C-alpha positions as CSV (number, residue, x, y, z in Angstrom):
1,M,27.7,154.4,192.4
2,T,26.4,157.6,192.4
3,P,28.6,160.8,192.0
4,D,28.5,161.4,196.3
5,T,29.6,158.1,197.1
6,S,32.9,157.8,199.1
7,C,35.8,155.7,197.5
8,P,36.2,152.3,198.9
9,C,40.1,153.3,199.3
10,G,39.1,155.2,202.5
11,S,40.1,158.6,201.2
12,D,37.7,161.4,201.7
13,L,36.8,161.6,198.3
14,H,34.0,160.6,196.0
15,Y,34.6,158.5,193.7
16,T,33.7,160.1,190.9
17,H,36.9,162.4,192.1
18,C,39.2,159.8,193.2
19,C,39.8,156.6,191.8
20,Q,37.4,156.2,188.8
21,P,39.1,158.5,187.0
22,Y,42.6,155.4,186.9
23,H,39.9,153.0,186.7
24,L,38.4,154.7,183.5
25,N,42.6,155.5,182.2
26,L,42.4,158.9,182.3
27,N,45.2,159.2,184.6
28,F,47.7,157.4,186.2
29,A,48.2,157.8,189.8
30,D,51.4,160.1,190.8
31,K,52.4,157.8,193.2
32,A,53.0,154.2,194.8
33,D,50.5,154.4,197.7
34,T,48.1,155.9,195.1
35,L,48.4,153.0,192.6
36,M,48.0,150.6,195.8
37,R,44.4,152.4,196.9
38,S,42.8,152.0,193.4
39,R,43.9,148.5,192.9
40,Y,42.6,148.3,196.5
41,C,39.1,150.3,195.2
42,A,39.5,148.2,191.9
43,F,38.7,144.8,193.9
44,V,36.2,146.6,195.5
45,M,34.5,147.8,192.1
46,K,35.7,144.1,190.3
47,Q,37.8,146.0,187.9
48,F,39.9,143.4,187.2
49,Q,41.0,144.9,183.7
50,Y,42.9,147.9,185.8
51,L,44.2,145.3,187.9
52,V,46.0,142.9,185.3
53,D,47.0,146.1,183.5
54,T,48.7,148.5,186.5
55,H,50.5,145.1,187.4
56,H,53.7,144.5,185.9
57,P,54.0,142.5,182.8
58,Q,56.8,140.7,183.9
59,H,54.8,139.5,187.4
60,L,51.7,138.7,185.8
61,A,52.5,135.1,185.9
62,G,49.3,134.1,183.9
63,L,47.2,136.1,185.9
64,T,43.8,137.0,183.8
65,V,40.5,139.0,184.2
66,E,39.0,135.5,184.6
67,M,41.1,134.1,187.6
68,L,40.9,137.6,189.2
69,A,37.1,137.3,189.0
70,M,36.1,133.7,190.2
71,G,35.2,133.6,193.7
72,A,34.7,138.2,193.8
73,D,31.1,137.6,194.9
74,E,31.5,135.5,197.7
75,T,34.4,138.4,199.0
76,Q,33.1,141.3,200.5
77,W,35.4,144.4,201.0
78,I,35.3,146.2,204.7
79,G,38.6,148.2,204.6
80,L,42.1,149.4,203.7
81,E,44.5,150.5,206.2
82,V,47.8,151.8,204.7
83,I,50.2,151.5,206.8
84,T,53.5,152.5,205.5
85,H,54.5,153.9,202.2
86,K,57.7,154.2,201.6
87,Q,60.2,155.8,197.9
88,Q,63.3,153.8,198.0
89,S,63.8,156.2,194.4
90,A,62.4,157.7,192.1
91,L,61.7,154.5,190.6
92,S,60.7,151.8,193.4
93,A,58.6,152.5,196.6
94,T,56.4,149.9,199.0
95,V,53.8,150.5,200.7
96,T,52.5,147.9,203.6
97,F,48.8,147.7,204.0
98,K,45.7,145.5,205.2
99,A,42.9,145.0,203.1
100,W,40.6,143.9,205.3
101,F,37.3,141.8,204.1
102,L,34.6,139.0,204.8
103,N,34.1,135.7,202.6
104,D,32.0,133.3,204.3
105,G,31.1,135.7,207.1
106,D,35.3,134.6,208.2
107,L,36.9,138.2,208.4
108,D,40.6,138.0,207.6
109,A,42.7,140.8,205.4
110,I,45.4,140.6,202.9
111,F,48.7,141.7,204.9
112,E,51.5,142.7,202.9
113,C,54.6,145.1,201.7
114,S,53.8,145.1,198.1
115,D,57.0,146.3,195.4
116,F,56.2,149.1,193.0
117,V,58.3,150.4,190.4
118,F,58.0,153.6,188.0
119,E,58.4,153.0,184.3
120,N,57.4,154.8,181.0
121,G,55.8,157.3,183.3
122,R,53.4,154.7,185.4
123,W,53.5,152.9,188.5
124,Y,53.3,149.8,188.6
125,Y,52.7,146.8,191.1
126,T,55.6,143.9,190.9
127,K,55.3,141.4,194.2
128,G,54.6,141.7,197.6
129,E,55.2,139.6,201.3
130,Q,52.6,138.4,202.5
131,F,51.9,138.4,206.4
132,T,49.4,137.1,208.8
133,A,47.0,139.8,210.4
134,D,45.5,139.7,213.7
135,L,42.1,140.7,214.2
136,P,40.6,143.7,215.4
137,K,40.3,143.5,219.0
138,R,36.3,144.3,220.6
139,N,37.2,148.3,221.2
140,D,39.4,148.9,218.6
141,K,38.2,151.2,216.0
142,C,36.2,149.5,213.4
143,I,38.3,148.6,210.3
144,C,35.6,150.0,207.8
145,H,36.6,153.6,209.3
146,S,33.3,154.4,210.5
147,G,34.2,156.0,213.4
148,K,32.7,153.3,215.8
149,K,34.5,150.4,217.4
150,F,34.4,146.7,216.0
151,K,32.3,145.6,218.5
152,A,29.6,147.8,217.4
153,C,30.1,147.5,213.9
154,C,32.1,144.8,211.8
155,M,32.5,142.6,214.0
156,K,28.1,142.2,213.9
157,L,28.8,141.1,210.1
158,M,31.3,137.6,211.5
159,G,29.6,134.3,211.3
């Protein structure tokens, strides 16, 4: 990526000024939704060690960098939609989101309400409740945030 490349997390910032400092462990996310956005970006950028490092150790259940890398080249991440961010307390929060992707020409989303905890000065992902995402309708705004209608943008990528 170049310094002027927009960050995949959907912010209006460039990657070098948004999620890259988290991926390089130069900064820690100050809020759960920031961590969630940086984790989505880590999937896009294949920063799998960051995903393991920001997953609470008690909830890893054997997850490894190698497991995260399996099939990663077949997945094309399209866009992120943060639906809600709820701060439960100073030490816990939830973030509901849809992370859209294409795999073999099929559009799908990880639609999840994720739980986060704050420990030792850092936010960590713990677990999430999965939901089924409804596909965008033809005239909806595109999931990639291009500003175009879905039919004139990412719908064309579907097989």
